[in-house]
KOLGU-604299 format. One record per residue: residue in three letters; x, y, z of N, C-alpha, C in turn. Coordinates in nm, 3 decimals, always signed. Example, Ala and Ser with C-alpha at 12.3 -4.5 7.8 and 13.67 -1.06 7.14 Angstrom:
BEGIN
<r residu="Ala" n_X="+1.319" n_Y="-0.569" n_Z="+0.780" ca_X="+1.230" ca_Y="-0.450" ca_Z="+0.780" c_X="+1.320" c_Y="-0.330" c_Z="+0.780"/>
<r residu="Ser" n_X="+1.285" n_Y="-0.225" n_Z="+0.708" ca_X="+1.367" ca_Y="-0.106" ca_Z="+0.714" c_X="+1.290" c_Y="+0.003" c_Z="+0.787"/>
***
This chain:
BEGIN
<r residu="Unk" n_X="-4.492" n_Y="+11.057" n_Z="+4.466" ca_X="-4.387" ca_Y="+10.989" ca_Z="+4.554" c_X="-4.453" c_Y="+10.862" c_Z="+4.621"/>
<r residu="Unk" n_X="-4.403" n_Y="+10.758" n_Z="+4.597" ca_X="-4.460" ca_Y="+10.634" ca_Z="+4.660" c_X="-4.426" c_Y="+10.629" c_Z="+4.812"/>
<r residu="Unk" n_X="-4.500" n_Y="+10.532" n_Z="+4.872" ca_X="-4.469" ca_Y="+10.516" ca_Z="+5.032" c_X="-4.473" c_Y="+10.370" c_Z="+5.061"/>
<r residu="Unk" n_X="-4.418" n_Y="+10.342" n_Z="+5.171" ca_X="-4.407" ca_Y="+10.210" ca_Z="+5.217" c_X="-4.549" c_Y="+10.185" c_Z="+5.288"/>
<r residu="Unk" n_X="-4.609" n_Y="+10.068" n_Z="+5.274" ca_X="-4.748" ca_Y="+10.037" ca_Z="+5.315" c_X="-4.737" c_Y="+9.912" c_Z="+5.411"/>
<r residu="Unk" n_X="-4.794" n_Y="+9.918" n_Z="+5.531" ca_X="-4.804" ca_Y="+9.800" ca_Z="+5.621" c_X="-4.976" c_Y="+9.773" c_Z="+5.636"/>
<r residu="Unk" n_X="-5.014" n_Y="+9.661" n_Z="+5.563" ca_X="-5.164" ca_Y="+9.638" ca_Z="+5.571" c_X="-5.174" c_Y="+9.564" c_Z="+5.700"/>
<r residu="Unk" n_X="-5.284" n_Y="+9.602" n_Z="+5.756" ca_X="-5.350" ca_Y="+9.540" ca_Z="+5.884" c_X="-5.483" c_Y="+9.477" c_Z="+5.851"/>
<r residu="Unk" n_X="-5.485" n_Y="+9.350" n_Z="+5.859" ca_X="-5.625" ca_Y="+9.274" ca_Z="+5.830" c_X="-5.637" c_Y="+9.188" c_Z="+5.955"/>
<r residu="Unk" n_X="-5.775" n_Y="+9.149" n_Z="+5.986" ca_X="-5.810" ca_Y="+9.062" ca_Z="+6.086" c_X="-5.888" c_Y="+8.943" c_Z="+6.009"/>
<r residu="Unk" n_X="-5.910" n_Y="+8.841" n_Z="+6.091" ca_X="-5.978" ca_Y="+8.721" ca_Z="+6.071" c_X="-6.106" c_Y="+8.715" c_Z="+6.150"/>
<r residu="Unk" n_X="-6.217" n_Y="+8.665" n_Z="+6.098" ca_X="-6.345" ca_Y="+8.664" ca_Z="+6.169" c_X="-6.404" c_Y="+8.525" c_Z="+6.142"/>
<r residu="Unk" n_X="-6.458" n_Y="+8.473" n_Z="+6.270" ca_X="-6.524" ca_Y="+8.363" ca_Z="+6.264" c_X="-6.665" c_Y="+8.382" c_Z="+6.226"/>
<r residu="Unk" n_X="-6.752" n_Y="+8.278" n_Z="+6.167" ca_X="-6.873" ca_Y="+8.294" ca_Z="+6.146" c_X="-6.953" c_Y="+8.317" c_Z="+6.294"/>
<r residu="Unk" n_X="-7.054" n_Y="+8.387" n_Z="+6.296" ca_X="-7.135" ca_Y="+8.422" ca_Z="+6.416" c_X="-7.181" c_Y="+8.274" c_Z="+6.476"/>
<r residu="Unk" n_X="-7.239" n_Y="+8.194" n_Z="+6.395" ca_X="-7.300" ca_Y="+8.070" ca_Z="+6.452" c_X="-7.187" c_Y="+7.985" c_Z="+6.516"/>
<r residu="Unk" n_X="-7.066" n_Y="+7.992" n_Z="+6.455" ca_X="-6.951" ca_Y="+7.915" ca_Z="+6.504" c_X="-6.914" c_Y="+7.954" c_Z="+6.636"/>
<r residu="Unk" n_X="-6.918" n_Y="+8.095" n_Z="+6.664" ca_X="-6.881" ca_Y="+8.169" ca_Z="+6.795" c_X="-6.981" c_Y="+8.120" c_Z="+6.893"/>
<r residu="Unk" n_X="-7.105" n_Y="+8.132" n_Z="+6.848" ca_X="-7.208" ca_Y="+8.086" ca_Z="+6.961" c_X="-7.197" c_Y="+7.940" c_Z="+6.996"/>
<r residu="Unk" n_X="-7.183" n_Y="+7.860" n_Z="+6.904" ca_X="-7.170" ca_Y="+7.712" ca_Z="+6.934" c_X="-7.063" c_Y="+7.685" c_Z="+7.027"/>
<r residu="Unk" n_X="-6.943" n_Y="+7.743" n_Z="+6.998" ca_X="-6.832" ca_Y="+7.745" ca_Z="+7.095" c_X="-6.842" c_Y="+7.790" c_Z="+7.229"/>
<r residu="Unk" n_X="-6.912" n_Y="+7.916" n_Z="+7.232" ca_X="-6.933" ca_Y="+7.983" ca_Z="+7.362" c_X="-7.022" c_Y="+7.895" c_Z="+7.462"/>
<r residu="Unk" n_X="-7.136" n_Y="+7.842" n_Z="+7.383" ca_X="-7.233" ca_Y="+7.758" ca_Z="+7.457" c_X="-7.160" c_Y="+7.636" c_Z="+7.503"/>
<r residu="Unk" n_X="-7.089" n_Y="+7.562" n_Z="+7.413" ca_X="-7.040" ca_Y="+7.444" ca_Z="+7.441" c_X="-6.930" c_Y="+7.456" c_Z="+7.537"/>
<r residu="Unk" n_X="-6.847" n_Y="+7.560" n_Z="+7.541" ca_X="-6.739" ca_Y="+7.566" ca_Z="+7.641" c_X="-6.777" c_Y="+7.613" c_Z="+7.772"/>
<r residu="Unk" n_X="-6.888" n_Y="+7.694" n_Z="+7.778" ca_X="-6.911" ca_Y="+7.774" ca_Z="+7.896" c_X="-7.047" c_Y="+7.751" c_Z="+7.976"/>
<r residu="Unk" n_X="-7.128" n_Y="+7.644" n_Z="+7.907" ca_X="-7.248" ca_Y="+7.639" ca_Z="+7.959" c_X="-7.303" c_Y="+7.503" c_Z="+7.938"/>
<r residu="Unk" n_X="-7.355" n_Y="+7.445" n_Z="+8.040" ca_X="-7.437" ca_Y="+7.309" ca_Z="+8.049" c_X="-7.569" c_Y="+7.353" c_Z="+8.102"/>
<r residu="Unk" n_X="-7.667" n_Y="+7.304" n_Z="+8.052" ca_X="-7.806" ca_Y="+7.317" ca_Z="+8.096" c_X="-7.895" c_Y="+7.207" c_Z="+8.082"/>
<r residu="Unk" n_X="-7.982" n_Y="+7.158" n_Z="+8.175" ca_X="-8.051" ca_Y="+7.058" ca_Z="+8.161" c_X="-8.160" c_Y="+7.072" c_Z="+8.052"/>
<r residu="Unk" n_X="-8.215" n_Y="+7.194" n_Z="+8.026" ca_X="-8.323" ca_Y="+7.198" ca_Z="+7.938" c_X="-8.272" c_Y="+7.250" c_Z="+7.805"/>
<r residu="Unk" n_X="-8.283" n_Y="+7.170" n_Z="+7.707" ca_X="-8.239" ca_Y="+7.202" ca_Z="+7.569" c_X="-8.320" c_Y="+7.328" c_Z="+7.496"/>
<r residu="Unk" n_X="-8.437" n_Y="+7.336" n_Z="+7.542" ca_X="-8.509" ca_Y="+7.453" ca_Z="+7.505" c_X="-8.440" c_Y="+7.577" c_Z="+7.551"/>
<r residu="Unk" n_X="-8.402" n_Y="+7.584" n_Z="+7.666" ca_X="-8.328" ca_Y="+7.705" ca_Z="+7.715" c_X="-8.198" c_Y="+7.728" c_Z="+7.637"/>
<r residu="Unk" n_X="-8.132" n_Y="+7.613" n_Z="+7.607" ca_X="-8.005" ca_Y="+7.635" ca_Z="+7.524" c_X="-8.035" c_Y="+7.689" c_Z="+7.392"/>
<r residu="Unk" n_X="-8.142" n_Y="+7.620" n_Z="+7.327" ca_X="-8.184" ca_Y="+7.682" ca_Z="+7.177" c_X="-8.224" c_Y="+7.836" c_Z="+7.197"/>
<r residu="Unk" n_X="-8.301" n_Y="+7.866" n_Z="+7.304" ca_X="-8.345" ca_Y="+8.006" ca_Z="+7.316" c_X="-8.219" c_Y="+8.086" c_Z="+7.334"/>
<r residu="Unk" n_X="-8.126" n_Y="+8.062" n_Z="+7.416" ca_X="-8.015" ca_Y="+8.136" ca_Z="+7.432" c_X="-7.918" c_Y="+8.153" c_Z="+7.305"/>
<r residu="Unk" n_X="-7.918" n_Y="+8.041" n_Z="+7.231" ca_X="-7.832" ca_Y="+8.072" ca_Z="+7.103" c_X="-7.904" c_Y="+8.167" c_Z="+7.013"/>
<r residu="Unk" n_X="-8.042" n_Y="+8.150" n_Z="+7.003" ca_X="-8.124" ca_Y="+8.248" ca_Z="+6.909" c_X="-8.096" c_Y="+8.390" c_Z="+6.972"/>
<r residu="Unk" n_X="-8.105" n_Y="+8.410" n_Z="+7.103" ca_X="-8.093" ca_Y="+8.535" ca_Z="+7.151" c_X="-7.951" c_Y="+8.594" c_Z="+7.143"/>
<r residu="Unk" n_X="-7.838" n_Y="+8.514" n_Z="+7.146" ca_X="-7.716" ca_Y="+8.556" ca_Z="+7.131" c_X="-7.682" c_Y="+8.594" c_Z="+6.987"/>
<r residu="Unk" n_X="-7.736" n_Y="+8.499" n_Z="+6.910" ca_X="-7.725" ca_Y="+8.517" ca_Z="+6.765" c_X="-7.776" c_Y="+8.660" c_Z="+6.707"/>
<r residu="Unk" n_X="-7.892" n_Y="+8.693" n_Z="+6.767" ca_X="-7.950" ca_Y="+8.825" ca_Z="+6.743" c_X="-7.853" c_Y="+8.941" c_Z="+6.782"/>
<r residu="Unk" n_X="-7.797" n_Y="+8.941" n_Z="+6.895" ca_X="-7.714" ca_Y="+9.037" ca_Z="+6.949" c_X="-7.595" c_Y="+9.039" c_Z="+6.864"/>
<r residu="Unk" n_X="-7.526" n_Y="+8.936" n_Z="+6.831" ca_X="-7.406" ca_Y="+8.938" ca_Z="+6.749" c_X="-7.424" c_Y="+8.981" c_Z="+6.609"/>
<r residu="Unk" n_X="-7.529" n_Y="+8.956" n_Z="+6.552" ca_X="-7.570" ca_Y="+8.992" ca_Z="+6.414" c_X="-7.582" c_Y="+9.149" c_Z="+6.420"/>
<r residu="Unk" n_X="-7.652" n_Y="+9.193" n_Z="+6.527" ca_X="-7.670" ca_Y="+9.332" ca_Z="+6.531" c_X="-7.548" c_Y="+9.425" c_Z="+6.554"/>
<r residu="Unk" n_X="-7.449" n_Y="+9.360" n_Z="+6.631" ca_X="-7.343" ca_Y="+9.451" ca_Z="+6.670" c_X="-7.213" c_Y="+9.408" c_Z="+6.613"/>
<r residu="Unk" n_X="-7.199" n_Y="+9.290" n_Z="+6.551" ca_X="-7.075" ca_Y="+9.246" ca_Z="+6.495" c_X="-7.082" c_Y="+9.177" c_Z="+6.358"/>
<r residu="Unk" n_X="-7.166" n_Y="+9.248" n_Z="+6.276" ca_X="-7.193" ca_Y="+9.195" ca_Z="+6.150" c_X="-7.115" c_Y="+9.240" c_Z="+6.035"/>
<r residu="Unk" n_X="-7.034" n_Y="+9.354" n_Z="+6.056" ca_X="-6.948" ca_Y="+9.404" ca_Z="+5.964" c_X="-6.821" c_Y="+9.332" c_Z="+5.959"/>
<r residu="Unk" n_X="-6.750" n_Y="+9.349" n_Z="+5.832" ca_X="-6.625" ca_Y="+9.280" ca_Z="+5.826" c_X="-6.522" c_Y="+9.349" c_Z="+5.915"/>
<r residu="Unk" n_X="-6.423" n_Y="+9.275" n_Z="+5.929" ca_X="-6.311" ca_Y="+9.337" ca_Z="+6.009" c_X="-6.256" c_Y="+9.451" c_Z="+5.924"/>
<r residu="Unk" n_X="-6.221" n_Y="+9.569" n_Z="+6.010" ca_X="-6.178" ca_Y="+9.685" ca_Z="+5.935" c_X="-6.024" c_Y="+9.647" c_Z="+5.879"/>
<r residu="Unk" n_X="-5.999" n_Y="+9.704" n_Z="+5.760" ca_X="-5.869" ca_Y="+9.710" ca_Z="+5.704" c_X="-5.811" c_Y="+9.841" c_Z="+5.717"/>
<r residu="Unk" n_X="-5.688" n_Y="+9.838" n_Z="+5.772" ca_X="-5.620" ca_Y="+9.973" ca_Z="+5.788" c_X="-5.484" c_Y="+9.962" c_Z="+5.709"/>
<r residu="Unk" n_X="-5.444" n_Y="+10.087" n_Z="+5.669" ca_X="-5.313" ca_Y="+10.089" ca_Z="+5.603" c_X="-5.234" c_Y="+10.200" c_Z="+5.670"/>
<r residu="Unk" n_X="-5.106" n_Y="+10.173" n_Z="+5.706" ca_X="-5.008" ca_Y="+10.284" ca_Z="+5.756" c_X="-4.930" c_Y="+10.330" c_Z="+5.647"/>
<r residu="Unk" n_X="-4.944" n_Y="+10.441" n_Z="+5.614" ca_X="-4.851" ca_Y="+10.496" ca_Z="+5.495" c_X="-4.720" c_Y="+10.550" c_Z="+5.563"/>
<r residu="Unk" n_X="-4.605" n_Y="+10.510" n_Z="+5.524" ca_X="-4.487" ca_Y="+10.550" ca_Z="+5.558" c_X="-4.401" c_Y="+10.616" c_Z="+5.446"/>
<r residu="Unk" n_X="-4.308" n_Y="+10.702" n_Z="+5.478" ca_X="-4.216" ca_Y="+10.761" ca_Z="+5.379" c_X="-4.152" c_Y="+10.662" c_Z="+5.298"/>
<r residu="Unk" n_X="-4.129" n_Y="+10.674" n_Z="+5.165" ca_X="-4.073" ca_Y="+10.576" ca_Z="+5.072" c_X="-3.926" c_Y="+10.548" c_Z="+5.096"/>
<r residu="Unk" n_X="-3.862" n_Y="+10.653" n_Z="+5.167" ca_X="-3.715" ca_Y="+10.645" ca_Z="+5.168" c_X="-3.661" c_Y="+10.581" c_Z="+5.300"/>
<r residu="Unk" n_X="-3.760" n_Y="+10.514" n_Z="+5.370" ca_X="-3.715" ca_Y="+10.429" ca_Z="+5.485" c_X="-3.624" c_Y="+10.314" c_Z="+5.455"/>
<r residu="Unk" n_X="-3.531" n_Y="+10.289" n_Z="+5.538" ca_X="-3.438" ca_Y="+10.175" ca_Z="+5.514" c_X="-3.522" c_Y="+10.049" c_Z="+5.552"/>
<r residu="Unk" n_X="-3.481" n_Y="+9.930" n_Z="+5.504" ca_X="-3.547" ca_Y="+9.811" ca_Z="+5.532" c_X="-3.546" c_Y="+9.790" c_Z="+5.704"/>
<r residu="Unk" n_X="-3.433" n_Y="+9.823" n_Z="+5.756" ca_X="-3.417" ca_Y="+9.813" ca_Z="+5.906" c_X="-3.512" c_Y="+9.907" c_Z="+5.966"/>
<r residu="Unk" n_X="-3.530" n_Y="+10.022" n_Z="+5.924" ca_X="-3.633" ca_Y="+10.113" ca_Z="+5.990" c_X="-3.766" c_Y="+10.066" c_Z="+5.965"/>
<r residu="Unk" n_X="-3.797" n_Y="+10.010" n_Z="+5.838" ca_X="-3.937" ca_Y="+9.970" ca_Z="+5.820" c_X="-3.963" c_Y="+9.845" c_Z="+5.903"/>
<r residu="Unk" n_X="-3.868" n_Y="+9.750" n_Z="+5.921" ca_X="-3.893" ca_Y="+9.628" ca_Z="+6.006" c_X="-3.921" c_Y="+9.679" c_Z="+6.151"/>
<r residu="Unk" n_X="-3.837" n_Y="+9.776" n_Z="+6.195" ca_X="-3.853" ca_Y="+9.821" ca_Z="+6.340" c_X="-3.996" c_Y="+9.882" c_Z="+6.366"/>
<r residu="Unk" n_X="-4.041" n_Y="+9.959" n_Z="+6.266" ca_X="-4.177" ca_Y="+10.018" ca_Z="+6.265" c_X="-4.281" c_Y="+9.914" c_Z="+6.271"/>
<r residu="Unk" n_X="-4.265" n_Y="+9.826" n_Z="+6.177" ca_X="-4.358" ca_Y="+9.717" ca_Z="+6.158" c_X="-4.365" c_Y="+9.640" c_Z="+6.306"/>
<r residu="Unk" n_X="-4.262" n_Y="+9.596" n_Z="+6.351" ca_X="-4.261" ca_Y="+9.526" ca_Z="+6.493" c_X="-4.315" c_Y="+9.607" c_Z="+6.588"/>
<r residu="Unk" n_X="-4.273" n_Y="+9.742" n_Z="+6.606" ca_X="-4.332" ca_Y="+9.822" ca_Z="+6.715" c_X="-4.478" c_Y="+9.844" c_Z="+6.703"/>
<r residu="Unk" n_X="-4.515" n_Y="+9.878" n_Z="+6.575" ca_X="-4.658" ca_Y="+9.898" ca_Z="+6.553" c_X="-4.743" c_Y="+9.767" c_Z="+6.584"/>
<r residu="Unk" n_X="-4.688" n_Y="+9.648" n_Z="+6.542" ca_X="-4.760" ca_Y="+9.523" ca_Z="+6.558" c_X="-4.775" c_Y="+9.507" c_Z="+6.705"/>
<r residu="Unk" n_X="-4.667" n_Y="+9.536" n_Z="+6.779" ca_X="-4.680" ca_Y="+9.517" ca_Z="+6.931" c_X="-4.786" c_Y="+9.605" c_Z="+6.994"/>
<r residu="Unk" n_X="-4.779" n_Y="+9.727" n_Z="+6.961" ca_X="-4.875" ca_Y="+9.829" ca_Z="+7.006" c_X="-5.010" c_Y="+9.782" c_Z="+6.980"/>
<r residu="Unk" n_X="-5.041" n_Y="+9.768" n_Z="+6.846" ca_X="-5.166" ca_Y="+9.717" ca_Z="+6.800" c_X="-5.211" c_Y="+9.593" c_Z="+6.867"/>
<r residu="Unk" n_X="-5.141" n_Y="+9.497" n_Z="+6.890" ca_X="-5.174" ca_Y="+9.373" ca_Z="+6.954" c_X="-5.198" c_Y="+9.386" c_Z="+7.094"/>
<r residu="Unk" n_X="-5.125" n_Y="+9.460" n_Z="+7.162" ca_X="-5.170" ca_Y="+9.503" ca_Z="+7.303" c_X="-5.293" c_Y="+9.570" c_Z="+7.313"/>
<r residu="Unk" n_X="-5.320" n_Y="+9.659" n_Z="+7.230" ca_X="-5.440" ca_Y="+9.738" ca_Z="+7.245" c_X="-5.564" c_Y="+9.646" c_Z="+7.205"/>
<r residu="Unk" n_X="-5.533" n_Y="+9.560" n_Z="+7.110" ca_X="-5.653" ca_Y="+9.483" ca_Z="+7.050" c_X="-5.688" c_Y="+9.367" c_Z="+7.171"/>
<r residu="Unk" n_X="-5.578" n_Y="+9.328" n_Z="+7.236" ca_X="-5.598" ca_Y="+9.230" ca_Z="+7.345" c_X="-5.687" c_Y="+9.288" c_Z="+7.461"/>
<r residu="Unk" n_X="-5.646" n_Y="+9.409" n_Z="+7.500" ca_X="-5.739" ca_Y="+9.491" ca_Z="+7.594" c_X="-5.873" c_Y="+9.491" c_Z="+7.547"/>
<r residu="Unk" n_X="-5.910" n_Y="+9.536" n_Z="+7.432" ca_X="-6.044" ca_Y="+9.542" ca_Z="+7.374" c_X="-6.105" c_Y="+9.411" c_Z="+7.359"/>
<r residu="Unk" n_X="-6.039" n_Y="+9.313" n_Z="+7.336" ca_X="-6.093" ca_Y="+9.161" ca_Z="+7.338" c_X="-6.133" c_Y="+9.134" c_Z="+7.480"/>
<r residu="Unk" n_X="-6.056" n_Y="+9.148" n_Z="+7.570" ca_X="-6.090" ca_Y="+9.131" ca_Z="+7.723" c_X="-6.213" c_Y="+9.201" c_Z="+7.758"/>
<r residu="Unk" n_X="-6.216" n_Y="+9.328" n_Z="+7.714" ca_X="-6.327" ca_Y="+9.432" ca_Z="+7.769" c_X="-6.464" c_Y="+9.372" c_Z="+7.695"/>
<r residu="Unk" n_X="-6.444" n_Y="+9.339" n_Z="+7.565" ca_X="-6.582" ca_Y="+9.292" ca_Z="+7.496" c_X="-6.618" c_Y="+9.158" c_Z="+7.556"/>
<r residu="Unk" n_X="-6.524" n_Y="+9.066" n_Z="+7.590" ca_X="-6.545" ca_Y="+8.939" ca_Z="+7.650" c_X="-6.629" c_Y="+8.951" c_Z="+7.778"/>
<r residu="Unk" n_X="-6.588" n_Y="+9.050" n_Z="+7.857" ca_X="-6.659" ca_Y="+9.080" ca_Z="+7.984" c_X="-6.805" c_Y="+9.135" c_Z="+7.959"/>
<r residu="Unk" n_X="-6.803" n_Y="+9.223" n_Z="+7.864" ca_X="-6.949" ca_Y="+9.260" ca_Z="+7.823" c_X="-7.041" c_Y="+9.154" c_Z="+7.784"/>
<r residu="Unk" n_X="-6.972" n_Y="+9.084" n_Z="+7.688" ca_X="-7.049" ca_Y="+8.976" ca_Z="+7.626" c_X="-7.092" c_Y="+8.866" c_Z="+7.732"/>
<r residu="Unk" n_X="-7.007" n_Y="+8.847" n_Z="+7.825" ca_X="-7.049" ca_Y="+8.751" ca_Z="+7.930" c_X="-7.176" c_Y="+8.799" c_Z="+8.015"/>
<r residu="Unk" n_X="-7.164" n_Y="+8.934" n_Z="+8.046" ca_X="-7.274" ca_Y="+8.969" ca_Z="+8.116" c_X="-7.408" c_Y="+8.979" c_Z="+8.031"/>
<r residu="Unk" n_X="-7.397" n_Y="+8.997" n_Z="+7.902" ca_X="-7.506" ca_Y="+8.992" ca_Z="+7.812" c_X="-7.551" c_Y="+8.849" c_Z="+7.807"/>
<r residu="Unk" n_X="-7.469" n_Y="+8.765" n_Z="+7.804" ca_X="-7.480" ca_Y="+8.629" ca_Z="+7.774" c_X="-7.568" c_Y="+8.565" c_Z="+7.894"/>
<r residu="Unk" n_X="-7.527" n_Y="+8.604" n_Z="+8.015" ca_X="-7.586" ca_Y="+8.553" ca_Z="+8.136" c_X="-7.724" c_Y="+8.621" c_Z="+8.158"/>
<r residu="Unk" n_X="-7.737" n_Y="+8.742" n_Z="+8.115" ca_X="-7.877" ca_Y="+8.802" ca_Z="+8.124" c_X="-7.962" c_Y="+8.726" c_Z="+8.022"/>
<r residu="Unk" n_X="-7.916" n_Y="+8.697" n_Z="+7.909" ca_X="-8.014" ca_Y="+8.636" ca_Z="+7.797" c_X="-8.040" c_Y="+8.482" c_Z="+7.849"/>
<r residu="Unk" n_X="-7.939" n_Y="+8.430" n_Z="+7.923" ca_X="-7.977" ca_Y="+8.298" ca_Z="+7.985" c_X="-8.082" c_Y="+8.302" c_Z="+8.083"/>
<r residu="Unk" n_X="-8.081" n_Y="+8.404" n_Z="+8.172" ca_X="-8.186" ca_Y="+8.426" ca_Z="+8.266" c_X="-8.315" c_Y="+8.447" c_Z="+8.199"/>
<r residu="Unk" n_X="-8.318" n_Y="+8.522" n_Z="+8.081" ca_X="-8.454" ca_Y="+8.559" ca_Z="+8.014" c_X="-8.501" c_Y="+8.415" c_Z="+7.964"/>
<r residu="Unk" n_X="-8.405" n_Y="+8.338" n_Z="+7.907" ca_X="-8.453" ca_Y="+8.215" ca_Z="+7.842" c_X="-8.506" c_Y="+8.098" c_Z="+7.969"/>
<r residu="Unk" n_X="-8.425" n_Y="+8.107" n_Z="+8.061" ca_X="-8.471" ca_Y="+8.015" ca_Z="+8.181" c_X="-8.616" c_Y="+8.066" c_Z="+8.229"/>
<r residu="Unk" n_X="-8.647" n_Y="+8.203" n_Z="+8.238" ca_X="-8.781" ca_Y="+8.244" ca_Z="+8.279" c_X="-8.876" c_Y="+8.206" c_Z="+8.189"/>
<r residu="Unk" n_X="-8.839" n_Y="+8.208" n_Z="+8.047" ca_X="-8.940" ca_Y="+8.174" ca_Z="+7.944" c_X="-8.980" c_Y="+8.024" c_Z="+7.944"/>
<r residu="Unk" n_X="-8.874" n_Y="+7.931" n_Z="+7.975" ca_X="-8.916" ca_Y="+7.798" ca_Z="+7.967" c_X="-8.905" c_Y="+7.739" c_Z="+8.102"/>
<r residu="Unk" n_X="-8.907" n_Y="+7.804" n_Z="+8.207" ca_X="-8.900" ca_Y="+7.745" ca_Z="+8.350" c_X="-8.789" c_Y="+7.656" c_Z="+8.372"/>
<r residu="Unk" n_X="-8.805" n_Y="+7.574" n_Z="+8.481" ca_X="-8.720" ca_Y="+7.471" ca_Z="+8.513" c_X="-8.757" c_Y="+7.333" c_Z="+8.474"/>
<r residu="Unk" n_X="-8.850" n_Y="+7.324" n_Z="+8.355" ca_X="-8.907" ca_Y="+7.198" ca_Z="+8.325" c_X="-8.795" c_Y="+7.100" c_Z="+8.310"/>
<r residu="Unk" n_X="-8.822" n_Y="+6.982" n_Z="+8.378" ca_X="-8.716" ca_Y="+6.877" ca_Z="+8.362" c_X="-8.738" c_Y="+6.783" c_Z="+8.231"/>
<r residu="Unk" n_X="-8.639" n_Y="+6.729" n_Z="+8.175" ca_X="-8.649" ca_Y="+6.651" ca_Z="+8.074" c_X="-8.737" c_Y="+6.509" c_Z="+8.101"/>
<r residu="Unk" n_X="-8.801" n_Y="+6.459" n_Z="+8.019" ca_X="-8.872" ca_Y="+6.333" ca_Z="+8.042" c_X="-8.768" c_Y="+6.220" c_Z="+8.023"/>
***
């Protein structure tokens, strides 16, 4: 018996691109050594915790669904999945920001407040 399938896939940015965008959009610092240190520290964290490919999931449904039923299930599932995903993204952004700021503080302590010449 065959089934209807709804594939769910995600897109993933390269870690280095995520770091560059985060630093560029959220942080200015007078000391380039601190920024380089921060990028290295954050890259280590991201590689450790976010290095796997986005999971692919499949939702198997009965083969005898009508096209209207299948479309309704797709739309409802997509909405629920998107809402949950958005909550998880917000939560991970909050955690990442805390880690980001703590790593920034570590880098500032390493390199001090040395001014540029």
